[in-house]
One Martini backbone bead per residue (centre of mass of N, CA, C, O) as a GRO file, in nm:
protein
  263
    1MET     BB    1  -1.798  -2.460  -2.054
    2PRO     BB    2  -1.632  -2.221  -1.925
    3SER     BB    3  -1.347  -2.106  -1.853
    4PRO     BB    4  -1.191  -1.961  -1.585
    5GLU     BB    5  -1.080  -1.729  -1.786
    6ASP     BB    6  -1.362  -1.651  -1.854
    7PRO     BB    7  -1.523  -1.323  -1.817
    8MET     BB    8  -1.823  -1.309  -1.916
    9PRO     BB    9  -2.000  -1.403  -1.675
   10PHE     BB   10  -1.895  -1.184  -1.482
   11LYS     BB   11  -1.984  -0.939  -1.660
   12LYS     BB   12  -2.284  -1.008  -1.658
   13MET     BB   13  -2.323  -0.983  -1.359
   14LEU     BB   14  -2.237  -0.689  -1.333
   15ALA     BB   15  -2.446  -0.573  -1.535
   16ARG     BB   16  -2.694  -0.652  -1.358
   17LEU     BB   17  -2.573  -0.438  -1.132
   18GLY     BB   18  -2.454  -0.187  -1.325
   19ILE     BB   19  -2.166  -0.294  -1.400
   20GLY     BB   20  -2.073  -0.228  -1.716
   21SER     BB   21  -2.305  -0.098  -1.842
   22ALA     BB   22  -2.504   0.076  -1.999
   23ARG     BB   23  -2.528   0.412  -2.132
   24VAL     BB   24  -2.696   0.736  -2.081
   25ASP     BB   25  -2.746   1.041  -2.300
   26THR     BB   26  -2.917   1.338  -2.305
   27ARG     BB   27  -2.950   1.572  -2.590
   28LEU     BB   28  -3.037   1.901  -2.613
   29GLU     BB   29  -3.080   2.163  -2.809
   30HIS     BB   30  -3.291   2.279  -2.594
   31ASP     BB   31  -3.410   2.382  -2.255
   32THR     BB   32  -3.633   2.552  -2.410
   33VAL     BB   33  -3.999   2.552  -2.393
   34ARG     BB   34  -4.316   2.560  -2.519
   35ALA     BB   35  -4.616   2.498  -2.456
   36GLY     BB   36  -4.697   2.305  -2.747
   37GLY     BB   37  -4.417   2.245  -2.832
   38ASP     BB   38  -4.089   2.157  -2.944
   39LEU     BB   39  -3.856   1.888  -2.863
   40HIS     BB   40  -3.507   1.848  -2.922
   41GLY     BB   41  -3.296   1.548  -2.981
   42LEU     BB   42  -3.074   1.301  -2.823
   43VAL     BB   43  -2.982   0.959  -2.766
   44HIS     BB   44  -2.704   0.832  -2.595
   45VAL     BB   45  -2.554   0.511  -2.645
   46GLN     BB   46  -2.345   0.290  -2.442
   47GLY     BB   47  -2.171   0.025  -2.420
   48GLY     BB   48  -2.036  -0.218  -2.242
   49HIS     BB   49  -1.887  -0.538  -2.161
   50THR     BB   50  -2.166  -0.647  -2.282
   51PRO     BB   51  -2.419  -0.778  -2.424
   52GLN     BB   52  -2.742  -0.600  -2.473
   53ARG     BB   53  -3.084  -0.587  -2.428
   54ILE     BB   54  -3.302  -0.344  -2.563
   55ASP     BB   55  -3.636  -0.305  -2.529
   56ARG     BB   56  -3.634   0.014  -2.448
   57ILE     BB   57  -3.698   0.372  -2.498
   58ASP     BB   58  -3.786   0.626  -2.262
   59LEU     BB   59  -3.973   0.933  -2.235
   60HIS     BB   60  -4.019   1.147  -1.955
   61LEU     BB   61  -4.248   1.378  -1.838
   62MET     BB   62  -4.173   1.571  -1.554
   63ALA     BB   63  -4.321   1.654  -1.227
   64GLN     BB   64  -4.349   1.867  -0.948
   65TYR     BB   65  -4.531   1.827  -0.634
   66LEU     BB   66  -4.761   1.904  -0.371
   67GLN     BB   67  -4.829   1.744  -0.053
   68ARG     BB   68  -5.081   1.784   0.177
   69ASP     BB   69  -5.054   1.725   0.549
   70ASN     BB   70  -5.158   1.949   0.700
   71ASP     BB   71  -4.839   2.074   0.798
   72ARG     BB   72  -4.742   1.896   0.566
   73ARG     BB   73  -4.487   1.867   0.301
   74SER     BB   74  -4.463   1.696  -0.015
   75ALA     BB   75  -4.250   1.583  -0.268
   76LEU     BB   76  -4.365   1.491  -0.592
   77ASN     BB   77  -4.383   1.270  -0.873
   78ALA     BB   78  -4.487   1.311  -1.226
   79VAL     BB   79  -4.635   1.192  -1.516
   80VAL     BB   80  -4.727   1.354  -1.814
   81ARG     BB   81  -4.544   1.201  -2.040
   82THR     BB   82  -4.490   0.934  -2.289
   83TRP     BB   83  -4.212   0.814  -2.495
   84ARG     BB   84  -4.131   0.598  -2.758
   85ILE     BB   85  -3.799   0.566  -2.941
   86SER     BB   86  -3.763   0.238  -2.928
   87ASN     BB   87  -3.679  -0.054  -3.031
   88PRO     BB   88  -3.553  -0.347  -3.014
   89PHE     BB   89  -3.204  -0.415  -2.916
   90THR     BB   90  -2.857  -0.484  -2.959
   91LEU     BB   91  -2.582  -0.406  -2.749
   92GLN     BB   92  -2.266  -0.374  -2.791
   93PRO     BB   93  -1.962  -0.357  -2.704
   94ARG     BB   94  -1.897  -0.009  -2.717
   95GLU     BB   95  -2.138   0.074  -2.849
   96GLU     BB   96  -2.281   0.341  -3.050
   97ARG     BB   97  -2.587   0.539  -3.014
   98GLU     BB   98  -2.831   0.745  -3.198
   99ILE     BB   99  -3.151   0.896  -3.095
  100PRO     BB  100  -3.370   1.079  -3.231
  101PHE     BB  101  -3.596   1.358  -3.134
  102SER     BB  102  -3.956   1.469  -3.125
  103LEU     BB  103  -4.149   1.670  -2.903
  104ARG     BB  104  -4.477   1.725  -2.795
  105ILE     BB  105  -4.563   1.950  -2.574
  106PRO     BB  106  -4.795   1.986  -2.367
  107SER     BB  107  -5.016   2.245  -2.294
  108HIS     BB  108  -5.030   2.152  -1.968
  109THR     BB  109  -4.760   2.214  -1.894
  110PRO     BB  110  -4.578   2.322  -1.656
  111ILE     BB  111  -4.449   2.602  -1.553
  112THR     BB  112  -4.120   2.728  -1.433
  113GLU     BB  113  -4.178   3.006  -1.371
  114ARG     BB  114  -4.195   3.034  -1.034
  115GLY     BB  115  -4.163   2.713  -1.014
  116SER     BB  116  -4.165   2.393  -1.075
  117PRO     BB  117  -4.008   2.123  -1.176
  118VAL     BB  118  -3.897   2.011  -1.506
  119TRP     BB  119  -3.841   1.691  -1.683
  120ILE     BB  120  -3.631   1.458  -1.853
  121LYS     BB  121  -3.667   1.104  -1.856
  122THR     BB  122  -3.436   0.848  -1.922
  123ALA     BB  123  -3.520   0.498  -2.014
  124LEU     BB  124  -3.380   0.183  -1.988
  125ASP     BB  125  -3.473  -0.145  -2.100
  126ILE     BB  126  -3.313  -0.418  -1.951
  127ASP     BB  127  -3.238  -0.735  -1.957
  128ASN     BB  128  -3.150  -0.838  -1.654
  129ALA     BB  129  -3.120  -0.527  -1.546
  130LEU     BB  130  -3.029  -0.238  -1.467
  131ASN     BB  131  -3.173   0.078  -1.534
  132PRO     BB  132  -3.083   0.330  -1.706
  133GLU     BB  133  -3.051   0.689  -1.638
  134ASP     BB  134  -3.180   1.026  -1.727
  135SER     BB  135  -3.164   1.386  -1.644
  136ASP     BB  136  -3.343   1.687  -1.775
  137ARG     BB  137  -3.383   2.004  -1.745
  138ILE     BB  138  -3.657   2.232  -1.807
  139HIS     BB  139  -3.789   2.522  -1.970
  140VAL     BB  140  -4.127   2.635  -1.932
  141LEU     BB  141  -4.336   2.799  -2.125
  142PRO     BB  142  -4.608   2.943  -2.200
  143HIS     BB  143  -4.869   2.918  -2.356
  144PRO     BB  144  -4.997   3.142  -2.569
  145SER     BB  145  -5.271   3.170  -2.421
  146LEU     BB  146  -5.148   3.210  -2.135
  147GLN     BB  147  -4.969   3.450  -2.204
  148THR     BB  148  -5.203   3.641  -2.260
  149VAL     BB  149  -5.319   3.632  -1.976
  150LEU     BB  150  -5.074   3.727  -1.821
  151ASP     BB  151  -5.051   3.999  -1.966
  152ALA     BB  152  -5.337   4.099  -1.890
  153VAL     BB  153  -5.312   4.094  -1.582
  154GLN     BB  154  -5.068   4.290  -1.579
  155GLN     BB  155  -5.207   4.524  -1.727
  156LEU     BB  156  -5.421   4.555  -1.481
  157GLY     BB  157  -5.200   4.547  -1.213
  158PHE     BB  158  -5.066   4.269  -1.177
  159GLN     BB  159  -4.844   4.060  -0.985
  160TRP     BB  160  -4.625   3.804  -1.033
  161LYS     BB  161  -4.525   3.555  -0.789
  162ASN     BB  162  -4.646   3.249  -0.837
  163ALA     BB  163  -4.572   2.891  -0.927
  164TYR     BB  164  -4.758   2.595  -0.841
  165CYS     BB  165  -4.776   2.252  -0.754
  166GLU     BB  166  -5.076   2.061  -0.664
  167ALA     BB  167  -5.270   1.854  -0.529
  168GLY     BB  168  -5.519   1.749  -0.774
  169SER     BB  169  -5.808   1.767  -0.986
  170PRO     BB  170  -5.812   1.782  -1.303
  171LEU     BB  171  -5.965   1.886  -1.591
  172GLY     BB  172  -5.970   1.607  -1.793
  173ARG     BB  173  -5.725   1.464  -1.638
  174ASP     BB  174  -5.456   1.249  -1.494
  175GLU     BB  175  -5.319   1.422  -1.318
  176PRO     BB  176  -5.243   1.481  -0.957
  177PHE     BB  177  -5.236   1.792  -1.060
  178VAL     BB  178  -5.202   2.148  -1.022
  179GLN     BB  179  -5.169   2.484  -1.136
  180GLU     BB  180  -5.079   2.783  -0.958
  181LEU     BB  181  -5.141   3.133  -0.990
  182GLU     BB  182  -4.992   3.420  -0.831
  183PHE     BB  183  -5.137   3.737  -0.733
  184HIS     BB  184  -5.075   4.098  -0.695
  185SER     BB  185  -5.145   4.401  -0.645
  186GLY     BB  186  -5.036   4.695  -0.782
  187PRO     BB  187  -4.977   5.030  -0.843
  188GLU     BB  188  -5.168   5.005  -1.118
  189TRP     BB  189  -5.402   4.936  -0.949
  190LYS     BB  190  -5.759   5.020  -0.953
  191GLY     BB  191  -5.766   4.978  -0.619
  192PRO     BB  192  -5.778   4.771  -0.387
  193PRO     BB  193  -5.628   4.528  -0.252
  194ARG     BB  194  -5.533   4.218  -0.419
  195THR     BB  195  -5.594   3.876  -0.484
  196LEU     BB  196  -5.478   3.604  -0.716
  197ALA     BB  197  -5.606   3.295  -0.828
  198LEU     BB  198  -5.481   3.086  -1.102
  199LEU     BB  199  -5.637   2.829  -1.308
  200PRO     BB  200  -5.523   2.649  -1.577
  201PHE     BB  201  -5.715   2.491  -1.874
  202PRO     BB  202  -5.626   2.363  -2.147
  203GLN     BB  203  -5.740   2.349  -2.478
  204ASP     BB  204  -5.754   2.310  -2.802
  205ASP     BB  205  -5.952   2.604  -2.846
  206ALA     BB  206  -5.895   2.685  -2.538
  207LEU     BB  207  -5.945   2.856  -2.201
  208GLU     BB  208  -5.963   2.756  -1.878
  209LEU     BB  209  -6.070   2.936  -1.575
  210ILE     BB  210  -5.975   2.988  -1.236
  211LEU     BB  211  -6.098   3.241  -1.021
  212ASP     BB  212  -5.948   3.388  -0.716
  213LEU     BB  213  -6.053   3.630  -0.482
  214ASP     BB  214  -5.954   3.705  -0.173
  215ARG     BB  215  -5.834   3.468  -0.031
  216GLY     BB  216  -5.776   3.264   0.210
  217PRO     BB  217  -5.641   3.026   0.392
  218ARG     BB  218  -5.623   2.723   0.190
  219GLY     BB  219  -5.691   2.470   0.012
  220LEU     BB  220  -5.709   2.350  -0.313
  221THR     BB  221  -5.965   2.176  -0.290
  222SER     BB  222  -6.171   2.410  -0.240
  223LEU     BB  223  -6.125   2.543  -0.513
  224LEU     BB  224  -6.211   2.301  -0.697
  225GLU     BB  225  -6.503   2.269  -0.541
  226GLY     BB  226  -6.618   2.568  -0.484
  227THR     BB  227  -6.549   2.678  -0.203
  228ALA     BB  228  -6.660   2.937  -0.005
  229LEU     BB  229  -6.402   3.122   0.162
  230ASP     BB  230  -6.309   3.395   0.337
  231GLY     BB  231  -6.448   3.592   0.109
  232GLY     BB  232  -6.422   3.469  -0.149
  233ARG     BB  233  -6.403   3.487  -0.522
  234ARG     BB  234  -6.543   3.269  -0.766
  235GLN     BB  235  -6.446   3.173  -1.109
  236ARG     BB  236  -6.555   3.061  -1.435
  237LEU     BB  237  -6.360   3.077  -1.745
  238LEU     BB  238  -6.411   3.093  -2.105
  239LEU     BB  239  -6.169   3.104  -2.360
  240SER     BB  240  -6.169   3.149  -2.674
  241SER     BB  241  -6.008   3.170  -2.972
  242ARG     BB  242  -6.133   3.450  -3.027
  243ASP     BB  243  -6.054   3.587  -2.765
  244LEU     BB  244  -5.741   3.531  -2.796
  245SER     BB  245  -5.711   3.684  -3.080
  246GLU     BB  246  -5.726   3.980  -2.935
  247GLY     BB  247  -5.530   3.973  -2.720
  248THR     BB  248  -5.432   4.146  -2.454
  249GLY     BB  249  -5.647   4.372  -2.463
  250GLY     BB  250  -5.898   4.190  -2.502
  251VAL     BB  251  -5.857   4.017  -2.245
  252ALA     BB  252  -5.853   4.246  -2.044
  253ALA     BB  253  -6.147   4.336  -2.104
  254LEU     BB  254  -6.266   4.059  -1.999
  255LEU     BB  255  -6.128   4.051  -1.706
  256GLY     BB  256  -6.180   4.315  -1.560
  257PRO     BB  257  -6.474   4.270  -1.438
  258HIS     BB  258  -6.385   4.020  -1.267
  259LEU     BB  259  -6.160   4.180  -1.095
  260ARG     BB  260  -6.366   4.426  -1.007
  261GLY     BB  261  -6.568   4.282  -0.870
  262GLY     BB  262  -6.698   4.410  -0.566
  263LEU     BB  263  -6.578   4.718  -0.527
   0.00000   0.00000   0.00000
């Protein structure tokens, strides 16, 4: 039995409540990364007042999306990818450790320009204690194949307005959301005013697109299900690696007839 003067049991109790427990701080080399590229950094862990067993350290790639329920919208969080960067170890009081990491960001990670937030959440799993966490926002640039499509659409005279994530069933993936990119025809567009909703679905060596022109207000579910409403015109288009290798001009030549059709 410890003596009444022994503070260790009391410190262990506080640590289980998160008081005087281990702390975690993730430090990124850069907070900007291109989808499909690598994100580098390290996780800095500092021990608390008592030894603690760290069962694992996980990094979660998180994204926020909107869930629509009639006229209400709720912001929800989803895990896009998880990496385990540490095996179990015991962290001694005041001990400091640094665990470097290099993450390959999935090609379908939502882009953050004009869009919803994406971040890295660091989570320590500590035996019999509250688990410390840290969150770091990142700026995600489009995958090179999607960047080519964005440049091509804008070359054809469309202006990029919004990019947002909304609840829906993505093609061949597990996330509960998809990202929609919204464009409006600009002064360089040769034709009557148009709107364009574009849903990108990157593949290993290709890029699948859902294009929806001049649609009226409706939910994203109808777009994914292919329901033609309010005079909209919907198409699915697969751009191969060869198509994408033609660059902005080549992709613009492929997209042009689809965007001008029906005029």
